[in-house]
C-alpha positions as CSV (number, residue, x, y, z in Angstrom):
1,X,-87.6,156.1,-6.2
2,X,-88.1,157.2,-9.4
3,X,-87.3,160.1,-11.7
4,X,-89.0,162.1,-15.2
5,X,-88.8,165.0,-16.3
6,X,-91.8,167.1,-17.3
7,X,-92.0,170.2,-18.9
8,X,-95.2,172.3,-17.3
9,X,-96.5,176.1,-17.8
10,X,-96.9,178.5,-14.2
11,X,-98.7,181.4,-13.8
12,X,-96.0,184.2,-13.8
13,X,-96.9,184.3,-9.6
14,X,-97.1,180.7,-9.1
15,X,-96.3,178.9,-5.6
16,X,-94.3,176.0,-4.5
17,X,-97.7,174.5,-3.6
18,X,-99.3,175.3,-6.7
19,X,-96.8,173.7,-8.6
20,X,-96.3,170.8,-6.5
21,X,-100.7,170.5,-7.2
22,X,-99.8,171.2,-11.2
23,X,-97.2,168.4,-11.2
24,X,-99.3,165.8,-9.0
25,X,-102.6,166.0,-11.5
26,X,-99.8,166.1,-14.6
27,X,-98.7,163.0,-12.9
28,X,-101.1,161.1,-11.6
29,X,-99.1,160.3,-8.6
30,X,-99.2,162.0,-5.1
31,X,-95.8,161.5,-3.2
32,X,-92.8,163.8,-4.8
33,X,-90.2,165.9,-4.4
34,X,-89.1,168.2,-7.6
35,X,-86.3,170.3,-8.9
36,X,-86.8,173.1,-11.1
37,X,-83.9,172.5,-14.4
38,X,-85.0,175.2,-16.5
39,X,-87.8,178.7,-16.2
40,X,-88.1,180.8,-19.1
41,X,-91.0,183.7,-19.6
42,X,-93.4,183.1,-22.7
43,X,-94.8,186.4,-23.3
44,X,-95.7,186.1,-27.1
45,X,-99.1,185.8,-25.9
46,X,-99.8,188.9,-23.6
47,X,-103.3,187.1,-22.7
48,X,-101.3,184.6,-21.4
49,X,-98.1,185.8,-20.0
50,X,-96.5,182.5,-18.1
51,X,-93.7,180.9,-17.2
52,X,-92.3,178.0,-18.5
53,X,-90.6,175.5,-16.7
54,X,-88.6,172.4,-17.1
55,X,-88.7,169.8,-14.0
56,X,-87.1,166.9,-12.5
57,X,-89.6,164.9,-10.4
58,X,-88.9,161.6,-8.1
59,X,-91.8,159.3,-7.0
60,X,-92.4,156.4,-6.1
61,X,-95.2,156.0,-7.8
62,X,-93.4,156.4,-11.3
63,X,-90.9,154.3,-13.4
64,X,-87.2,155.6,-14.8
65,X,-83.6,157.3,-13.4
66,X,-82.4,160.5,-13.4
67,X,-79.5,161.1,-15.7
68,X,-76.0,161.3,-14.6
69,X,-75.0,165.2,-14.2
70,X,-71.1,165.2,-14.9
71,X,-69.3,167.8,-13.1
72,X,-65.5,169.4,-14.1
73,X,-63.2,167.6,-12.7
74,X,-60.0,169.3,-11.5
75,X,-56.5,166.7,-10.6
76,X,-55.2,167.7,-7.2
77,X,-51.2,167.3,-8.2
78,X,-49.4,169.6,-5.5
79,X,-46.5,170.8,-7.1
80,X,-44.6,173.5,-6.7
81,X,-45.5,175.9,-9.7
82,X,-46.1,178.9,-9.2
83,X,-48.9,181.4,-11.2
84,X,-48.9,184.8,-11.9
85,X,-52.7,185.9,-12.7
86,X,-53.0,190.3,-13.8
87,X,-56.4,190.9,-13.1
88,X,-59.1,190.0,-11.1
89,X,-62.0,190.0,-13.0
90,X,-64.2,186.7,-14.2
91,X,-61.3,185.6,-16.2
92,X,-58.0,186.3,-14.3
93,X,-60.2,184.5,-10.6
94,X,-61.9,181.7,-11.9
95,X,-58.0,180.5,-14.0
96,X,-56.4,181.5,-10.3
97,X,-59.0,179.7,-8.3
98,X,-59.0,176.8,-10.9
99,X,-55.0,176.4,-10.1
100,X,-55.0,176.7,-6.8
101,X,-58.2,174.3,-6.4
102,X,-55.3,171.7,-8.3
103,X,-52.7,172.5,-5.7
104,X,-50.9,175.0,-7.8
105,X,-49.5,178.7,-5.9
106,X,-51.1,181.3,-7.1
107,X,-51.3,185.2,-7.3
108,X,-53.6,188.0,-8.1
109,X,-52.5,191.0,-8.8
110,X,-55.2,193.9,-9.1
111,X,-54.4,197.1,-10.2
112,X,-57.4,198.9,-9.3
113,X,-58.7,197.8,-5.1
114,X,-60.8,195.5,-3.0
115,X,-64.5,196.0,-4.2
116,X,-65.0,198.4,-1.3
117,X,-62.9,200.5,-1.2
118,X,-63.6,200.7,-5.5
119,X,-67.6,200.9,-4.2
120,X,-66.5,204.0,-2.4
121,X,-64.5,205.3,-4.8
122,X,-67.3,205.4,-7.8
123,X,-69.8,206.4,-5.0
124,X,-67.1,209.6,-4.8
125,X,-66.6,209.8,-8.4
126,X,-70.5,209.9,-9.3
127,X,-71.1,212.5,-6.0
128,X,-68.0,215.0,-7.5
129,X,-67.8,214.4,-11.2
130,X,-63.6,214.2,-10.3
131,X,-62.3,210.6,-11.9
132,X,-60.5,208.1,-9.8
133,X,-57.5,206.4,-11.8
134,X,-57.6,202.2,-11.2
135,X,-61.0,202.2,-9.3
136,X,-63.5,202.7,-11.2
137,X,-66.4,201.2,-13.7
138,X,-62.8,199.8,-15.6
139,X,-61.0,198.9,-12.7
140,X,-60.6,197.4,-9.5
141,X,-61.3,193.8,-7.9
142,X,-64.3,191.7,-9.9
143,X,-63.4,193.3,-12.8
144,X,-66.1,195.7,-15.2
145,X,-68.5,193.3,-14.4
146,X,-68.7,193.7,-10.8
147,X,-70.9,196.8,-11.7
148,X,-72.9,195.9,-14.3
149,X,-76.0,194.5,-14.2
150,X,-74.3,190.4,-13.4
151,X,-75.3,188.4,-16.4
152,X,-74.8,185.3,-16.7
153,X,-75.7,184.2,-20.7
154,X,-73.1,183.2,-23.2
155,X,-73.3,182.1,-26.3
156,X,-70.5,180.3,-26.3
157,X,-70.8,176.5,-27.3
158,X,-68.7,173.6,-25.2
159,X,-68.3,175.4,-21.8
160,X,-71.0,173.5,-20.1
161,X,-68.6,172.2,-17.5
162,X,-67.4,175.3,-16.5
163,X,-70.5,177.2,-16.3
164,X,-71.7,174.1,-14.5
165,X,-68.0,175.4,-12.4
166,X,-68.5,179.3,-11.8
167,X,-72.7,178.8,-11.3
168,X,-71.8,176.8,-8.0
169,X,-69.6,178.9,-7.7
170,X,-70.8,182.0,-7.4
171,X,-74.2,180.0,-4.6
172,X,-71.7,178.5,-3.1
173,X,-70.4,182.0,-2.8
174,X,-74.0,184.0,-2.1
175,X,-75.9,184.0,-5.4
176,X,-79.4,183.0,-5.6
177,X,-80.1,179.5,-6.3
178,X,-82.2,180.8,-9.1
179,X,-79.3,181.3,-11.4
180,X,-79.1,177.0,-11.7
181,X,-81.9,177.6,-14.1
182,X,-83.1,180.4,-14.8
183,X,-82.6,181.4,-18.9
184,X,-81.2,184.4,-18.2
185,X,-80.2,184.4,-15.1
186,X,-78.7,187.7,-13.4
187,X,-76.6,188.7,-10.5
188,X,-76.9,192.5,-10.2
189,X,-73.8,194.7,-9.0
190,X,-75.4,194.9,-5.4
191,X,-75.0,191.2,-5.0
192,X,-72.0,190.8,-7.3
193,X,-70.4,193.6,-4.5
194,X,-71.2,190.6,-1.4
195,X,-70.1,187.3,-4.3
196,X,-66.6,188.9,-5.6
197,X,-66.0,189.4,-1.9
198,X,-66.7,186.2,-0.8
199,X,-65.0,184.2,-3.4
200,X,-61.9,186.3,-2.6
201,X,-62.3,184.8,0.7
202,X,-62.6,180.9,-0.8
203,X,-59.6,181.5,-2.8
204,X,-57.5,182.7,0.2
205,X,-58.4,180.2,2.4
206,X,-57.0,178.0,-0.2
207,X,-53.5,179.6,0.3
208,X,-54.4,181.7,-2.7
209,X,-52.8,185.4,-2.5
210,X,-54.9,188.5,-3.5
211,X,-52.6,191.7,-4.2
212,X,-54.9,195.7,-4.7
213,X,-53.6,198.1,-5.5
214,X,-50.9,196.3,-8.4
215,X,-50.9,197.4,-11.3
216,X,-48.1,195.4,-13.5
217,X,-45.7,197.7,-15.4
218,X,-42.9,196.5,-16.3
219,X,-42.0,192.5,-17.7
220,X,-39.0,190.3,-17.7
221,X,-38.5,188.8,-20.9
222,X,-35.8,186.2,-21.6
223,X,-36.2,185.3,-25.1
224,X,-39.6,183.4,-25.5
225,X,-40.1,183.6,-21.5
226,X,-41.1,185.5,-18.8
227,X,-39.4,185.6,-15.6
228,X,-41.3,187.9,-14.1
229,X,-43.2,191.5,-13.5
230,X,-43.0,194.1,-11.8
231,X,-45.5,196.3,-9.4
232,X,-44.5,200.1,-8.5
233,X,-43.3,198.2,-5.2
234,X,-42.8,194.6,-6.0
235,X,-41.2,192.0,-8.6
236,X,-43.2,188.7,-8.9
237,X,-41.5,185.3,-10.6
238,X,-43.4,183.2,-11.6
239,X,-43.5,179.5,-13.8
240,X,-46.6,180.9,-15.8
241,X,-47.9,184.0,-16.2
242,X,-52.1,185.0,-17.3
243,X,-52.5,188.5,-18.2
244,X,-56.7,188.5,-17.8
245,X,-56.4,192.4,-18.5
246,X,-60.3,193.5,-19.4
247,X,-60.9,194.7,-23.1
248,X,-60.2,198.5,-21.2
249,X,-56.3,198.3,-20.1
250,X,-55.5,200.4,-22.9
251,X,-51.9,201.0,-21.2
252,X,-51.4,197.4,-20.6
253,X,-52.1,196.2,-23.8
254,X,-49.0,198.6,-25.0
255,X,-47.1,196.7,-22.2
256,X,-48.1,193.9,-23.8
257,X,-47.3,194.8,-26.7
258,X,-43.7,196.1,-26.3
259,X,-42.4,193.3,-24.6
260,X,-42.9,191.5,-28.1
261,X,-46.4,189.6,-28.1
262,X,-48.2,190.2,-31.0
263,X,-52.7,191.1,-31.3
264,X,-54.1,192.1,-34.5
265,X,-57.1,194.2,-35.4
266,X,-60.7,192.5,-34.8
267,X,-64.2,193.6,-34.9
268,X,-66.2,195.5,-32.6
269,X,-68.8,197.6,-32.1
270,X,-69.5,201.5,-31.2
271,X,-72.7,203.4,-30.5
272,X,-74.3,204.8,-27.9
273,X,-77.2,204.0,-25.0
274,X,-80.1,204.2,-25.3
275,X,-82.5,204.9,-21.9
276,X,-86.3,204.3,-21.8
277,X,-88.5,204.8,-19.1
278,X,-89.1,200.8,-17.3
279,X,-92.5,201.4,-17.6
280,X,-92.9,202.1,-21.5
281,X,-90.8,198.8,-22.3
282,X,-92.9,196.5,-19.4
283,X,-96.3,197.8,-21.4
284,X,-95.1,196.9,-25.1
285,X,-93.9,193.4,-24.3
286,X,-95.6,192.8,-21.7
287,X,-99.3,194.7,-22.2
288,X,-99.1,195.6,-18.6
289,X,-97.1,198.1,-16.8
290,X,-95.8,195.5,-13.8
291,X,-96.6,191.9,-14.1
292,X,-96.7,189.9,-10.6
293,X,-93.7,187.1,-10.2
294,X,-91.6,189.1,-12.9
295,X,-89.0,192.2,-12.0
296,X,-89.0,194.3,-15.8
297,X,-89.2,193.3,-19.4
298,X,-86.3,192.9,-21.2
299,X,-85.7,193.5,-25.2
300,X,-82.9,192.2,-27.5
301,X,-82.8,193.5,-31.2
302,X,-81.0,193.3,-34.4
303,X,-80.9,194.8,-37.5
304,X,-78.7,193.5,-40.8
305,X,-79.7,196.4,-43.9
306,X,-77.4,194.5,-45.8
307,X,-76.7,197.4,-47.2
308,X,-75.3,198.9,-43.6
309,X,-73.7,197.9,-40.4
310,X,-74.6,195.2,-38.3
311,X,-76.5,196.9,-35.4
312,X,-78.2,195.5,-32.4
313,X,-78.9,195.7,-29.3
314,X,-76.6,194.9,-26.3
315,X,-75.6,194.0,-22.8
316,X,-79.8,195.6,-21.6
317,X,-80.0,196.3,-18.2
318,X,-83.5,196.7,-16.9
319,X,-84.7,198.9,-14.4
320,X,-80.7,199.5,-14.3
321,X,-78.9,202.8,-14.9
322,X,-76.6,204.0,-17.4
323,X,-72.9,205.2,-15.9
324,X,-69.9,206.4,-16.0
325,X,-67.5,203.9,-17.1
326,X,-64.6,205.5,-18.3
327,X,-61.4,203.5,-17.8
328,X,-58.6,206.6,-18.1
329,X,-59.2,210.2,-17.5
330,X,-60.4,213.2,-20.4
331,X,-62.5,210.4,-21.7
332,X,-66.2,210.1,-22.0
333,X,-67.5,206.8,-22.1
334,X,-71.5,205.2,-20.8
335,X,-72.5,201.6,-19.7
336,X,-75.1,200.1,-17.5
337,X,-75.7,198.7,-14.7
338,X,-78.8,197.4,-12.3
339,X,-79.4,195.6,-9.0
340,X,-80.7,192.3,-8.5
341,X,-84.3,193.2,-8.1
342,X,-84.4,195.5,-11.9
343,X,-86.5,198.0,-9.9
344,X,-84.9,200.9,-11.2
345,X,-87.0,203.7,-12.8
346,X,-85.0,203.5,-15.9
347,X,-84.7,200.8,-18.5
348,X,-80.9,201.5,-20.8
349,X,-79.2,198.9,-23.5
350,X,-76.4,199.5,-26.2
351,X,-77.1,199.7,-29.6
352,X,-74.6,199.5,-31.8
353,X,-72.9,198.8,-34.7
354,X,-70.7,196.4,-35.7
355,X,-67.3,197.6,-37.9
356,X,-63.7,196.8,-38.1
357,X,-61.0,199.3,-36.7
358,X,-59.4,199.7,-40.2
359,X,-63.4,200.8,-42.2
360,X,-63.1,203.7,-38.8
361,X,-59.7,204.7,-40.3
362,X,-60.4,204.2,-43.7
363,X,-56.9,202.6,-43.9
364,X,-54.5,199.2,-42.8
365,X,-54.2,199.9,-39.2
366,X,-52.3,197.6,-36.6
367,X,-53.5,196.6,-33.0
368,X,-51.8,200.2,-31.9
369,X,-53.7,201.9,-34.0
370,X,-56.5,200.4,-33.5
371,X,-55.9,201.3,-29.9
372,X,-55.8,205.3,-30.8
373,X,-58.8,205.2,-33.1
374,X,-60.9,204.2,-30.5
375,X,-59.3,206.6,-28.4
376,X,-59.8,209.2,-29.6
377,X,-63.8,209.0,-30.1
378,X,-63.7,208.6,-26.2
379,X,-61.3,212.0,-26.2
380,X,-63.4,213.7,-28.3
381,X,-66.9,213.2,-27.0
382,X,-65.0,214.2,-23.0
383,X,-64.2,217.4,-25.3
384,X,-67.9,218.0,-26.2
385,X,-69.2,217.7,-22.8
386,X,-66.0,219.1,-21.0
387,X,-66.0,216.5,-18.5
388,X,-68.1,213.7,-17.5
389,X,-71.3,215.1,-18.9
390,X,-73.3,212.1,-20.9
391,X,-73.9,213.7,-25.0
392,X,-77.7,213.2,-25.7
393,X,-80.0,213.8,-27.7
394,X,-83.4,211.5,-28.5
395,X,-83.6,209.2,-30.5
396,X,-86.4,211.1,-32.7
397,X,-83.4,213.7,-32.8
398,X,-81.6,211.5,-33.8
399,X,-83.6,210.2,-36.6
400,X,-84.1,213.4,-37.4
401,X,-80.3,215.7,-37.8
402,X,-82.2,217.8,-35.6
403,X,-82.2,218.5,-31.7
404,X,-85.4,219.6,-30.6
405,X,-85.1,217.8,-26.5
406,X,-82.6,219.8,-24.5
407,X,-83.2,218.1,-21.2
408,X,-84.5,215.1,-20.0
409,X,-84.9,212.9,-17.1
410,X,-82.7,210.2,-16.7
411,X,-80.8,207.6,-14.2
412,X,-76.9,209.0,-15.4
413,X,-75.9,210.6,-12.6
414,X,-73.2,213.4,-14.3
415,X,-76.2,215.1,-15.9
416,X,-76.7,215.6,-20.0
417,X,-75.7,217.7,-22.4
418,X,-76.8,217.9,-25.4
419,X,-75.1,216.6,-28.6
420,X,-75.8,216.3,-32.4
421,X,-75.0,212.3,-31.9
422,X,-74.8,211.7,-35.5
423,X,-71.9,214.0,-35.8
424,X,-70.0,212.7,-33.8
425,X,-69.0,209.3,-35.0
426,X,-68.4,208.4,-38.8
427,X,-71.4,208.1,-41.3
428,X,-71.0,204.9,-41.9
429,X,-71.8,204.2,-37.9
430,X,-74.8,206.1,-37.5
431,X,-76.7,205.9,-41.0
432,X,-76.8,202.4,-39.7
433,X,-77.5,203.2,-36.0
434,X,-80.1,205.0,-38.0
435,X,-81.7,202.4,-40.1
436,X,-81.1,200.1,-36.5
437,X,-83.3,202.4,-34.7
438,X,-86.5,202.4,-37.4
439,X,-86.1,199.4,-37.3
440,X,-86.3,199.0,-33.2
441,X,-89.3,201.1,-33.3
442,X,-91.1,198.9,-35.8
443,X,-90.2,196.2,-33.0
444,X,-91.2,197.8,-29.4
445,X,-94.3,200.6,-29.5
446,X,-92.8,203.8,-27.9
447,X,-88.9,203.0,-28.5
448,X,-88.6,206.1,-30.5
449,X,-89.2,207.9,-27.3
450,X,-86.4,206.9,-25.5
451,X,-82.4,208.9,-25.3
452,X,-79.7,208.3,-26.4
453,X,-76.9,208.4,-24.6
454,X,-72.8,208.9,-25.2
455,X,-70.3,207.1,-26.2
456,X,-70.6,203.1,-26.2
457,X,-67.3,201.4,-26.9
458,X,-66.5,199.2,-24.7
459,X,-68.9,195.6,-25.5
460,X,-65.6,194.2,-26.5
461,X,-62.5,194.9,-27.6
462,X,-61.1,196.1,-31.3
463,X,-58.0,193.9,-30.8
464,X,-57.3,189.9,-30.3
465,X,-54.1,188.3,-29.1
466,X,-52.8,185.6,-31.4
467,X,-52.5,182.6,-28.7
468,X,-52.2,179.0,-29.4
469,X,-55.4,176.0,-28.8
470,X,-54.8,176.5,-24.8
471,X,-54.1,180.2,-24.0
472,X,-50.6,180.7,-24.7
473,X,-49.5,183.7,-26.8
474,X,-48.1,182.6,-29.7
475,X,-44.1,182.9,-29.5
476,X,-44.3,182.9,-25.4
477,X,-43.5,179.3,-23.3
478,X,-45.4,180.8,-20.1
479,X,-47.8,183.5,-21.5
480,X,-51.4,183.1,-21.3
481,X,-54.1,185.5,-22.0
482,X,-57.9,185.2,-21.0
483,X,-60.6,186.9,-21.4
484,X,-62.4,189.7,-22.9
485,X,-58.6,191.1,-23.1
486,X,-58.2,188.0,-25.1
487,X,-60.6,189.2,-27.8
488,X,-61.9,185.9,-27.2
489,X,-64.6,186.0,-24.9
490,X,-67.2,188.8,-23.9
491,X,-69.0,188.5,-20.5
492,X,-69.0,187.1,-17.3
493,X,-70.2,183.7,-18.2
494,X,-68.0,183.1,-21.2
495,X,-64.6,185.3,-20.1
496,X,-65.1,183.1,-16.3
497,X,-64.7,179.9,-18.8
498,X,-62.1,180.9,-20.7
499,X,-59.9,181.2,-17.8
500,X,-61.0,177.5,-16.0
501,X,-59.7,176.4,-19.4
502,X,-56.5,178.2,-19.5
503,X,-56.4,176.8,-15.4
504,X,-57.4,173.7,-17.0
505,X,-54.7,173.2,-20.3
506,X,-52.0,174.9,-17.8
507,X,-52.9,171.4,-15.4
508,X,-53.1,168.7,-17.6
509,X,-49.6,169.9,-18.9
510,X,-48.1,170.4,-15.6
511,X,-50.0,166.6,-14.7
512,X,-48.7,165.2,-17.3
513,X,-45.2,165.8,-17.0
514,X,-45.6,164.4,-13.3
515,X,-47.2,161.0,-14.7
516,X,-43.9,160.8,-17.1
517,X,-41.5,161.8,-13.9
518,X,-43.6,158.8,-11.9
519,X,-45.6,161.7,-9.8
520,X,-49.0,159.9,-9.1
521,X,-51.5,162.6,-8.6
522,X,-54.5,162.3,-6.7
523,X,-58.2,163.4,-8.1
524,X,-61.1,165.6,-6.4
525,X,-64.0,167.2,-8.1
526,X,-65.7,171.1,-8.2
527,X,-69.2,169.2,-6.7
528,X,-67.2,167.7,-3.6
529,X,-64.6,171.2,-3.0
530,X,-68.2,174.2,-3.0
531,X,-70.4,171.0,-0.8
532,X,-67.8,171.1,1.2
533,X,-67.2,175.0,1.4
534,X,-70.8,175.7,2.4
535,X,-72.0,179.5,2.2
536,X,-69.6,182.3,2.8
537,X,-70.7,185.4,4.1
538,X,-69.1,189.0,4.9
539,X,-70.1,189.0,8.8
């Protein structure tokens, strides 16, 4: 059986039968099987929008061999070492899952509730406006990513094996198979709720343990070792501790600082969330309001005026909704989410400026101070709104610095309050964002007709832990920080990959120790493990 990889253009509403016919014509063969390896939408010419596919074709009528597929190999060392992982987001879960596959004894401590309870509490918050600590858009099973668009793109380099590991784990847990080949894959929050449940079920079947509503509020340190962590109900001792707390857990950041963990302020982003009717975005990007075979149009913009801060759009949620993403009471923050079909009425995306906390404060600041600076804006937006309504203005009003529009349709569930947003952040930020908005309006027809909502302050962490190349915190022998909370990753894939890399460093360190002590490890790989487990479901 021969193999050949080809690139082929197909209509947006192509069928399997049409694709097979086009492959037969291109290669002049009759008998074949194929698999899509890459799928990307080409919308540069609005009169000829099409999918560009990379397809692997198998046929006895062609020559050539398929390239060997590399996969992450996880040594099964079968030791009795214990690992406590704090946080169940992508970084925490995949660190624990990888270690469990290798034979470690792992426990995940999650400050929020399991995904079903978390979902119910979020719905209650959005219907009543009464904030629910610990189980909200920031905290709970799966981390902040559970209630998002579920994007699986990453600009991180050198994580191909880890990325494939995570993708295949998601597919085994019920994710659509297309995430293996889409150029911009996404899961959708509706799928993610099922996926994180199924991943947890698999992890428990492997012997892992998960404790929900288990916020770590004490750390016991002896010299350069973490001896234990404590929740309100129990103490947990272990050989290794991995903190994968996300970038919203300011209280846990402070607990770590109190116990000698070193952080440093770093660049992050501050701004608003732009919202538009999805059909406006479709019309501008495609030339039509709807395109068969494609869910919803997207955009990604940057503006690099050398006299101003860099401004860019981030985390676009086509057909999605703007959500109240406060991690703590009396703070007002927005974010975006969408379902897999992306069929909502509105599109939204962060519109933010990159800035350093010291630029915001106008002085040199510590990591502790950096958190306070960001918190002060989150609290100020809450005070202005008198709660969780989203302060808003139209993009046109923001550019003109004058409120004319005082009401608007929105996807945001807790209502809007007109606000002079350009006065609510530092001039350096708002002038840069104004320049960005003018630039984006030239790139996308009708962009200026949208609105800006609330405060977007959680695109990334404003501080970064001091850690070595293995993920180990400086000054400690058994403490690691992973994912967005570490300040070294952002998004589902890069955070998950960071957790996997740290787990593999722990595994390989233990493996080397075992080999030096004449303990022979067995090996296994992820692809075997996933094939044997099959699809899990919630029934």
